[in-house]
C-alpha positions in Angstrom: -14.3 12.9 -26.8 -11.4 12.3 -24.7 -9.4 14.7 -22.5 -6.1 14.5 -20.8 -5.7 16.4 -17.4 -3.4 16.1 -14.5 -4.8 14.2 -11.5 -4.1 17.2 -9.3 -6.0 19.4 -11.6 -9.0 16.9 -11.6 -9.0 17.0 -7.9 -8.8 20.8 -7.7 -12.1 20.7 -10.0 -13.7 18.3 -7.6 -12.6 20.5 -4.5 -14.2 23.6 -6.1 -17.7 21.9 -6.5 -20.4 22.9 -4.1 -21.8 20.4 -1.5 -24.3 18.0 -3.1 -22.8 18.2 -6.6 -21.9 14.6 -7.0 -25.5 13.7 -6.4 -26.8 16.3 -8.8 -24.4 15.3 -11.6 -25.4 11.5 -10.9 -29.1 12.4 -11.2 -28.7 14.4 -14.4 -26.8 11.6 -16.1 -28.6 8.8 -14.5 -25.5 7.4 -12.7 -24.7 6.3 -9.2 -23.1 9.1 -7.1 -20.2 6.8 -6.3 -19.6 6.5 -10.1 -19.3 10.2 -10.4 -16.9 10.2 -7.4 -14.8 7.5 -9.0 -14.6 9.9 -12.1 -12.8 12.3 -9.8 -10.4 9.9 -8.6 -12.6 7.9 -6.0 -12.0 4.1 -5.7 -15.3 2.8 -4.4 -15.7 0.1 -6.9 -18.2 -1.9 -4.7 -21.0 0.9 -5.1 -19.9 2.8 -8.1 -18.4 1.9 -11.6 -15.4 2.9 -13.6 -16.1 5.6 -16.1 -13.2 5.7 -18.6 -10.7 7.0 -16.1 -7.2 6.0 -17.2 -4.3 6.9 -14.7 -0.7 7.1 -15.5 1.9 8.1 -12.8 3.9 11.2 -13.3 4.5 14.8 -12.0 1.6 16.8 -10.6 -0.2 13.7 -9.3 0.2 11.9 -12.8 -1.9 12.1 -15.8 -5.5 11.0 -16.2 -7.1 10.4 -19.5 -10.9 10.7 -19.4 -12.8 8.8 -22.2 -15.9 11.0 -21.9 -15.8 14.6 -20.7 -19.6 14.9 -19.9 -19.1 14.8 -16.1 -16.1 17.1 -16.2 -18.1 19.6 -18.5 -21.0 19.5 -16.0 -18.6 20.2 -13.1 -17.1 23.2 -15.0 -20.6 24.5 -15.5 -21.6 24.1 -11.9 -18.4 25.9 -10.7 -19.1 28.7 -13.1 -22.7 29.1 -12.1 -21.6 29.2 -8.5 -19.1 32.0 -9.2 -21.8 33.9 -10.9 -24.2 33.6 -8.0 -21.6 34.8 -5.5 -21.3 38.1 -7.5 
């Protein structure tokens, strides 16, 4: 299932993630950690792959269409779990 999100919102999600999360997501999905970083707007194509990240310039950093939301859903889940742990 695809999702459209602003680039800045995608970066805000990434910035909320606890340290080490990219590696944890990568391990859960059997991906390279650089591939997960590329999903959040990184550009390390030598060590990571593209994962259905389509960018179009515009307001609020532009629009990103994500072909698969699995990584984003895991990120939201980890942010939520972190918030619960802090309470």
